py3Dmol code that shows the C-alpha trace and the ligand (Angstrom):
import py3Dmol

protein = """\
ATOM      1  CA  MET A   1     -92.180  86.770  48.986  1.00  0.00           C
ATOM      2  CA  GLN A   2     -90.032  89.853  48.554  1.00  0.00           C
ATOM      3  CA  LYS A   3     -86.630  89.328  46.990  1.00  0.00           C
ATOM      4  CA  LYS A   4     -84.945  90.893  49.998  1.00  0.00           C
ATOM      5  CA  GLU A   5     -86.537  88.261  52.217  1.00  0.00           C
ATOM      6  CA  ARG A   6     -85.355  85.432  49.939  1.00  0.00           C
ATOM      7  CA  PHE A   7     -81.804  86.730  50.198  1.00  0.00           C
ATOM      8  CA  ARG A   8     -82.095  87.065  53.950  1.00  0.00           C
ATOM      9  CA  ARG A   9     -83.238  83.469  54.372  1.00  0.00           C
ATOM     10  CA  PHE A  10     -80.664  82.148  51.900  1.00  0.00           C
ATOM     11  CA  ILE A  11     -77.818  83.813  53.805  1.00  0.00           C
ATOM     12  CA  GLU A  12     -79.266  82.839  57.167  1.00  0.00           C
ATOM     13  CA  TYR A  13     -79.547  79.155  56.251  1.00  0.00           C
ATOM     14  CA  PHE A  14     -76.055  78.768  54.843  1.00  0.00           C
ATOM     15  CA  THR A  15     -74.372  80.910  57.472  1.00  0.00           C
ATOM     16  CA  GLU A  16     -75.762  78.561  60.079  1.00  0.00           C
ATOM     17  CA  HIS A  17     -75.175  75.257  58.258  1.00  0.00           C
ATOM     18  CA  PHE A  18     -72.131  75.918  56.040  1.00  0.00           C
ATOM     19  CA  PRO A  19     -70.226  78.796  57.634  1.00  0.00           C
ATOM     20  CA  GLU A  20     -66.901  77.927  55.983  1.00  0.00           C
ATOM     21  CA  PRO A  21     -67.526  76.526  52.478  1.00  0.00           C
ATOM     22  CA  GLN A  22     -64.458  75.756  50.394  1.00  0.00           C
ATOM     23  CA  THR A  23     -63.690  75.122  46.760  1.00  0.00           C
ATOM     24  CA  GLU A  24     -63.472  71.425  45.951  1.00  0.00           C
ATOM     25  CA  LEU A  25     -60.412  71.939  43.750  1.00  0.00           C
ATOM     26  CA  ASN A  26     -57.129  70.856  45.319  1.00  0.00           C
ATOM     27  CA  PHE A  27     -54.358  73.461  45.330  1.00  0.00           C
ATOM     28  CA  SER A  28     -51.618  74.727  47.590  1.00  0.00           C
ATOM     29  CA  ASN A  29     -50.865  78.206  46.234  1.00  0.00           C
ATOM     30  CA  PRO A  30     -52.418  80.881  43.958  1.00  0.00           C
ATOM     31  CA  TYR A  31     -50.593  79.597  40.868  1.00  0.00           C
ATOM     32  CA  GLU A  32     -51.957  76.077  41.333  1.00  0.00           C
ATOM     33  CA  LEU A  33     -55.462  77.427  41.912  1.00  0.00           C
ATOM     34  CA  LEU A  34     -55.260  79.466  38.716  1.00  0.00           C
ATOM     35  CA  VAL A  35     -54.191  76.410  36.728  1.00  0.00           C
ATOM     36  CA  ALA A  36     -56.924  74.276  38.302  1.00  0.00           C
ATOM     37  CA  VAL A  37     -59.669  76.834  37.658  1.00  0.00           C
ATOM     38  CA  ILE A  38     -58.634  77.243  34.010  1.00  0.00           C
ATOM     39  CA  LEU A  39     -58.762  73.466  33.622  1.00  0.00           C
ATOM     40  CA  SER A  40     -62.122  73.168  35.386  1.00  0.00           C
ATOM     41  CA  ALA A  41     -64.094  75.011  32.679  1.00  0.00           C
ATOM     42  CA  GLN A  42     -66.680  72.574  31.289  1.00  0.00           C
ATOM     43  CA  CYS A  43     -65.184  69.806  33.416  1.00  0.00           C
ATOM     44  CA  THR A  44     -65.702  68.398  36.914  1.00  0.00           C
ATOM     45  CA  ASP A  45     -63.562  69.294  39.911  1.00  0.00           C
ATOM     46  CA  LYS A  46     -63.183  65.576  40.578  1.00  0.00           C
ATOM     47  CA  ARG A  47     -61.561  65.015  37.192  1.00  0.00           C
ATOM     48  CA  ILE A  48     -59.282  68.029  37.648  1.00  0.00           C
ATOM     49  CA  ASN A  49     -58.152  66.765  41.060  1.00  0.00           C
ATOM     50  CA  GLN A  50     -57.194  63.461  39.453  1.00  0.00           C
ATOM     51  CA  ILE A  51     -54.769  65.010  37.007  1.00  0.00           C
ATOM     52  CA  THR A  52     -53.320  68.001  38.867  1.00  0.00           C
ATOM     53  CA  PRO A  53     -50.919  66.089  41.187  1.00  0.00           C
ATOM     54  CA  ALA A  54     -48.794  64.948  38.216  1.00  0.00           C
ATOM     55  CA  LEU A  55     -49.230  68.283  36.448  1.00  0.00           C
ATOM     56  CA  PHE A  56     -48.112  70.282  39.485  1.00  0.00           C
ATOM     57  CA  ALA A  57     -45.195  67.916  40.089  1.00  0.00           C
ATOM     58  CA  ARG A  58     -43.923  68.511  36.554  1.00  0.00           C
ATOM     59  CA  PHE A  59     -44.768  72.252  36.493  1.00  0.00           C
ATOM     60  CA  PRO A  60     -44.507  73.374  40.115  1.00  0.00           C
ATOM     61  CA  GLU A  61     -44.333  77.112  39.356  1.00  0.00           C
ATOM     62  CA  PRO A  62     -45.020  79.531  36.479  1.00  0.00           C
ATOM     63  CA  GLU A  63     -41.405  79.373  35.323  1.00  0.00           C
ATOM     64  CA  SER A  64     -41.530  75.705  34.371  1.00  0.00           C
ATOM     65  CA  LEU A  65     -44.965  76.123  32.776  1.00  0.00           C
ATOM     66  CA  ALA A  66     -43.680  79.059  30.746  1.00  0.00           C
ATOM     67  CA  ALA A  67     -40.807  76.954  29.420  1.00  0.00           C
ATOM     68  CA  ALA A  68     -43.074  74.080  28.381  1.00  0.00           C
ATOM     69  CA  SER A  69     -44.675  73.454  25.023  1.00  0.00           C
ATOM     70  CA  ALA A  70     -48.425  73.075  24.672  1.00  0.00           C
ATOM     71  CA  ASP A  71     -47.759  69.568  23.345  1.00  0.00           C
ATOM     72  CA  GLU A  72     -46.021  68.516  26.544  1.00  0.00           C
ATOM     73  CA  ILE A  73     -48.708  70.091  28.757  1.00  0.00           C
ATOM     74  CA  PHE A  74     -51.324  68.242  26.710  1.00  0.00           C
ATOM     75  CA  THR A  75     -49.883  64.884  27.777  1.00  0.00           C
ATOM     76  CA  TYR A  76     -50.749  65.730  31.412  1.00  0.00           C
ATOM     77  CA  ILE A  77     -54.260  67.032  30.770  1.00  0.00           C
ATOM     78  CA  ARG A  78     -55.483  64.831  27.938  1.00  0.00           C
ATOM     79  CA  SER A  79     -58.373  63.448  30.024  1.00  0.00           C
ATOM     80  CA  VAL A  80     -60.019  66.823  30.746  1.00  0.00           C
ATOM     81  CA  SER A  81     -62.458  68.542  28.397  1.00  0.00           C
ATOM     82  CA  TYR A  82     -60.980  70.589  25.548  1.00  0.00           C
ATOM     83  CA  PRO A  83     -57.381  69.542  26.297  1.00  0.00           C
ATOM     84  CA  ASN A  84     -55.872  71.117  23.172  1.00  0.00           C
ATOM     85  CA  ASN A  85     -57.250  74.566  23.908  1.00  0.00           C
ATOM     86  CA  LYS A  86     -56.444  74.332  27.588  1.00  0.00           C
ATOM     87  CA  ALA A  87     -52.867  73.192  26.913  1.00  0.00           C
ATOM     88  CA  ARG A  88     -52.365  76.250  24.701  1.00  0.00           C
ATOM     89  CA  HIS A  89     -53.933  78.495  27.313  1.00  0.00           C
ATOM     90  CA  LEU A  90     -51.743  77.138  30.111  1.00  0.00           C
ATOM     91  CA  ALA A  91     -48.566  77.536  28.071  1.00  0.00           C
ATOM     92  CA  GLY A  92     -49.516  81.128  27.206  1.00  0.00           C
ATOM     93  CA  MET A  93     -50.655  81.852  30.741  1.00  0.00           C
ATOM     94  CA  GLY A  94     -47.314  80.662  32.162  1.00  0.00           C
ATOM     95  CA  ARG A  95     -45.380  82.836  29.745  1.00  0.00           C
ATOM     96  CA  MET A  96     -47.467  85.913  30.489  1.00  0.00           C
ATOM     97  CA  LEU A  97     -47.168  85.411  34.231  1.00  0.00           C
ATOM     98  CA  MET A  98     -43.388  85.403  33.852  1.00  0.00           C
ATOM     99  CA  GLU A  99     -43.084  88.193  31.293  1.00  0.00           C
ATOM    100  CA  ARG A 100     -45.683  90.636  32.584  1.00  0.00           C
ATOM    101  CA  PHE A 101     -46.350  89.826  36.228  1.00  0.00           C
ATOM    102  CA  GLY A 102     -43.018  88.671  37.644  1.00  0.00           C
ATOM    103  CA  GLY A 103     -44.254  85.123  38.153  1.00  0.00           C
ATOM    104  CA  GLU A 104     -47.033  86.245  40.534  1.00  0.00           C
ATOM    105  CA  VAL A 105     -50.775  85.782  40.077  1.00  0.00           C
ATOM    106  CA  PRO A 106     -52.087  89.346  39.651  1.00  0.00           C
ATOM    107  CA  GLY A 107     -54.764  90.751  41.939  1.00  0.00           C
ATOM    108  CA  SER A 108     -57.039  92.783  39.705  1.00  0.00           C
ATOM    109  CA  LEU A 109     -59.844  91.788  37.362  1.00  0.00           C
ATOM    110  CA  GLU A 110     -58.293  93.682  34.473  1.00  0.00           C
ATOM    111  CA  GLU A 111     -54.877  92.053  34.854  1.00  0.00           C
ATOM    112  CA  LEU A 112     -56.236  88.566  35.378  1.00  0.00           C
ATOM    113  CA  GLN A 113     -58.390  88.812  32.267  1.00  0.00           C
ATOM    114  CA  GLN A 114     -55.284  89.507  30.179  1.00  0.00           C
ATOM    115  CA  LEU A 115     -54.094  85.964  30.868  1.00  0.00           C
ATOM    116  CA  PRO A 116     -54.876  83.329  28.227  1.00  0.00           C
ATOM    117  CA  GLY A 117     -57.751  81.117  29.331  1.00  0.00           C
ATOM    118  CA  VAL A 118     -58.927  83.555  32.000  1.00  0.00           C
ATOM    119  CA  GLY A 119     -62.353  85.148  31.579  1.00  0.00           C
ATOM    120  CA  ARG A 120     -64.408  87.113  34.059  1.00  0.00           C
ATOM    121  CA  LYS A 121     -65.626  84.019  35.911  1.00  0.00           C
ATOM    122  CA  THR A 122     -62.141  82.578  36.455  1.00  0.00           C
ATOM    123  CA  ALA A 123     -60.782  85.984  37.433  1.00  0.00           C
ATOM    124  CA  ASN A 124     -63.546  86.421  39.992  1.00  0.00           C
ATOM    125  CA  VAL A 125     -62.793  83.004  41.505  1.00  0.00           C
ATOM    126  CA  ILE A 126     -59.143  83.976  41.948  1.00  0.00           C
ATOM    127  CA  LEU A 127     -59.991  87.368  43.436  1.00  0.00           C
ATOM    128  CA  SER A 128     -62.442  85.753  45.839  1.00  0.00           C
ATOM    129  CA  ILE A 129     -60.356  82.808  47.027  1.00  0.00           C
ATOM    130  CA  VAL A 130     -56.820  84.208  46.816  1.00  0.00           C
ATOM    131  CA  TYR A 131     -57.476  87.840  47.646  1.00  0.00           C
ATOM    132  CA  ASN A 132     -60.694  87.424  49.663  1.00  0.00           C
ATOM    133  CA  LEU A 133     -62.370  90.167  47.652  1.00  0.00           C
ATOM    134  CA  PRO A 134     -66.177  90.400  47.360  1.00  0.00           C
ATOM    135  CA  THR A 135     -66.456  89.136  43.789  1.00  0.00           C
ATOM    136  CA  MET A 136     -69.158  86.787  42.509  1.00  0.00           C
ATOM    137  CA  ALA A 137     -68.076  84.235  39.911  1.00  0.00           C
ATOM    138  CA  VAL A 138     -71.137  83.023  38.004  1.00  0.00           C
ATOM    139  CA  ASP A 139     -70.816  79.523  36.610  1.00  0.00           C
ATOM    140  CA  THR A 140     -73.592  77.260  35.377  1.00  0.00           C
ATOM    141  CA  HIS A 141     -74.597  76.253  38.937  1.00  0.00           C
ATOM    142  CA  VAL A 142     -74.688  79.809  40.268  1.00  0.00           C
ATOM    143  CA  PHE A 143     -76.659  80.906  37.221  1.00  0.00           C
ATOM    144  CA  ARG A 144     -79.265  78.134  37.529  1.00  0.00           C
ATOM    145  CA  VAL A 145     -79.715  78.126  41.311  1.00  0.00           C
ATOM    146  CA  SER A 146     -79.955  81.920  41.500  1.00  0.00           C
ATOM    147  CA  HIS A 147     -82.812  81.900  39.011  1.00  0.00           C
ATOM    148  CA  ARG A 148     -84.643  79.021  40.624  1.00  0.00           C
ATOM    149  CA  LEU A 149     -84.444  80.493  44.099  1.00  0.00           C
ATOM    150  CA  GLY A 150     -85.643  83.823  42.783  1.00  0.00           C
ATOM    151  CA  LEU A 151     -82.446  85.626  43.719  1.00  0.00           C
ATOM    152  CA  ALA A 152     -81.850  86.616  40.097  1.00  0.00           C
ATOM    153  CA  PRO A 153     -84.719  87.784  37.861  1.00  0.00           C
ATOM    154  CA  LEU A 154     -85.563  85.871  34.708  1.00  0.00           C
ATOM    155  CA  THR A 155     -84.555  89.007  32.814  1.00  0.00           C
ATOM    156  CA  ALA A 156     -80.963  88.375  33.936  1.00  0.00           C
ATOM    157  CA  THR A 157     -80.052  86.246  30.950  1.00  0.00           C
ATOM    158  CA  THR A 158     -76.260  86.552  31.048  1.00  0.00           C
ATOM    159  CA  PRO A 159     -73.688  85.622  33.723  1.00  0.00           C
ATOM    160  CA  LEU A 160     -72.836  89.311  34.118  1.00  0.00           C
ATOM    161  CA  ALA A 161     -76.479  90.237  34.714  1.00  0.00           C
ATOM    162  CA  VAL A 162     -76.778  87.489  37.341  1.00  0.00           C
ATOM    163  CA  GLU A 163     -73.538  88.658  38.950  1.00  0.00           C
ATOM    164  CA  LYS A 164     -74.932  92.197  39.231  1.00  0.00           C
ATOM    165  CA  ALA A 165     -78.275  90.966  40.575  1.00  0.00           C
ATOM    166  CA  LEU A 166     -76.547  88.957  43.313  1.00  0.00           C
ATOM    167  CA  MET A 167     -74.079  91.691  44.179  1.00  0.00           C
ATOM    168  CA  ALA A 168     -76.928  94.164  44.615  1.00  0.00           C
ATOM    169  CA  TYR A 169     -78.396  92.195  47.529  1.00  0.00           C
ATOM    170  CA  ILE A 170     -75.680  90.102  49.161  1.00  0.00           C
ATOM    171  CA  PRO A 171     -73.710  92.022  51.800  1.00  0.00           C
ATOM    172  CA  LYS A 172     -70.029  92.231  50.900  1.00  0.00           C
ATOM    173  CA  GLN A 173     -68.847  90.092  53.804  1.00  0.00           C
ATOM    174  CA  HIS A 174     -70.995  87.182  52.590  1.00  0.00           C
ATOM    175  CA  VAL A 175     -70.165  87.352  48.873  1.00  0.00           C
ATOM    176  CA  PRO A 176     -67.121  84.999  48.780  1.00  0.00           C
ATOM    177  CA  ARG A 177     -69.014  82.352  50.746  1.00  0.00           C
ATOM    178  CA  ALA A 178     -72.256  82.847  48.792  1.00  0.00           C
ATOM    179  CA  HIS A 179     -70.417  81.884  45.619  1.00  0.00           C
ATOM    180  CA  HIS A 180     -69.506  78.508  47.141  1.00  0.00           C
ATOM    181  CA  TRP A 181     -72.962  78.039  48.668  1.00  0.00           C
ATOM    182  CA  LEU A 182     -74.651  78.408  45.277  1.00  0.00           C
ATOM    183  CA  ILE A 183     -72.168  76.125  43.529  1.00  0.00           C
ATOM    184  CA  LEU A 184     -72.379  73.366  46.119  1.00  0.00           C
ATOM    185  CA  HIS A 185     -76.178  73.564  46.266  1.00  0.00           C
ATOM    186  CA  GLY A 186     -76.337  73.266  42.489  1.00  0.00           C
ATOM    187  CA  ARG A 187     -73.868  70.415  42.409  1.00  0.00           C
ATOM    188  CA  TYR A 188     -75.529  68.228  45.047  1.00  0.00           C
ATOM    189  CA  ILE A 189     -79.182  69.290  45.529  1.00  0.00           C
ATOM    190  CA  CYS A 190     -80.486  71.648  42.868  1.00  0.00           C
ATOM    191  CA  LEU A 191     -79.358  69.485  39.951  1.00  0.00           C
ATOM    192  CA  ALA A 192     -79.903  70.794  36.437  1.00  0.00           C
ATOM    193  CA  ARG A 193     -82.300  68.127  35.171  1.00  0.00           C
ATOM    194  CA  SER A 194     -83.713  66.681  38.380  1.00  0.00           C
ATOM    195  CA  PRO A 195     -83.562  69.082  41.317  1.00  0.00           C
ATOM    196  CA  LYS A 196     -84.034  67.262  44.624  1.00  0.00           C
ATOM    197  CA  CYS A 197     -86.763  69.630  45.781  1.00  0.00           C
ATOM    198  CA  ASP A 198     -88.344  67.270  48.310  1.00  0.00           C
ATOM    199  CA  ALA A 199     -85.045  67.012  50.183  1.00  0.00           C
ATOM    200  CA  CYS A 200     -84.071  70.651  49.704  1.00  0.00           C
ATOM    201  CA  PRO A 201     -83.800  72.761  52.864  1.00  0.00           C
ATOM    202  CA  LEU A 202     -84.431  75.930  50.826  1.00  0.00           C
ATOM    203  CA  LYS A 203     -87.805  74.952  49.402  1.00  0.00           C
ATOM    204  CA  ASP A 204     -89.770  77.129  51.845  1.00  0.00           C
ATOM    205  CA  PHE A 205     -88.461  80.235  50.128  1.00  0.00           C
ATOM    206  CA  CYS A 206     -87.640  78.932  46.632  1.00  0.00           C
ATOM    207  CA  LYS A 207     -89.503  80.608  43.789  1.00  0.00           C
ATOM    208  CA  TYR A 208     -89.248  77.570  41.529  1.00  0.00           C
ATOM    209  CA  TYR A 209     -90.709  75.349  44.251  1.00  0.00           C
ATOM    210  CA  GLU A 210     -93.511  77.849  44.901  1.00  0.00           C
ATOM    211  CA  LYS A 211     -94.518  77.657  41.273  1.00  0.00           C
ATOM    212  CA  LEU A 212     -94.056  73.902  41.142  1.00  0.00           C
ATOM    213  CA  THR A 213     -96.322  73.240  44.099  1.00  0.00           C
ATOM    214  CA  GLY A 214     -98.761  75.853  42.900  1.00  0.00           C
ATOM    215  CA  LYS A 215     -99.047  73.738  39.762  1.00  0.00           C
ATOM    216  CA  ALA A 216     -97.800  76.639  37.691  1.00  0.00           C
ATOM    217  CA  ARG A 217     -95.937  75.841  34.531  1.00  0.00           C
ATOM    218  CA  VAL A 218     -92.240  76.594  34.993  1.00  0.00           C
ATOM    219  CA  SER A 219     -89.199  76.186  32.811  1.00  0.00           C
ATOM    220  CA  VAL A 220     -86.014  74.637  34.183  1.00  0.00           C
ATOM    221  CA  MET A 221     -83.019  76.932  33.778  1.00  0.00           C
TER     222      MET A 221
END
"""
ligand_1 = """\
8
LIG
S -86.466 73.697 46.117
Fe -85.802 72.629 44.258
S -85.512 74.224 42.717
Fe -85.559 75.214 44.739
S -83.414 75.399 45.345
Fe -84.223 73.516 46.237
S -83.735 71.908 44.723
Fe -83.533 73.887 43.700
"""
view = py3Dmol.view(width=600, height=400)
view.addModel(protein, "pdb")
view.setStyle({"model": 0}, {"cartoon": {"style": "trace"}})
view.addModel(ligand_1, "xyz")
view.setStyle({"model": 1}, {"stick": {}})
view.zoomTo()
view.show()
């Protein structure tokens, strides 16, 4: 099957069945989303949603976060992965938001990536959700599912290469939703170790499944 056809069927399926996918992180403004996405690296959204109510109550805006010490922030996030690093990042991020961006979450990739704890993936999430821009954040689910479906070539071995491969074929108006579609599919169906292929609605055009049923030897990405 041609790659273009795989993309067409991928978009067609999700547009029909999940027209309005959302992030599973709880937030009520761009600042809260930024904090939640920084915390969610190497951690589950469920865990982040458990700790953010108290965190947001204590630090409801960048100003209070900027005035806090990393030690105090740590006490609110101790149950997430890498709490020491993330506490330092949040303290620095709050200060930079106040000192350089007037307390507002900036709206460009370059500016966002200046913030402590914010890499390309986090910046792309913010641009997509807050600013509704056609950016593709590639996390572990997007990376894996894109390869298995055959949307990204096996030669795309970095998140940036996968991002470029996806952006080359997904029409701009679908990009923000496609990010969520790939994440949710990876989280609930196309699991890393045991993909639920028999129950997967995408198996008719999945490259991994084609090889699997053709008895070809495949590696799980
Ligand atoms: S058929 Fe299997 S490998 Fe392909 S997308 Fe579905 S769960 Fe993933």
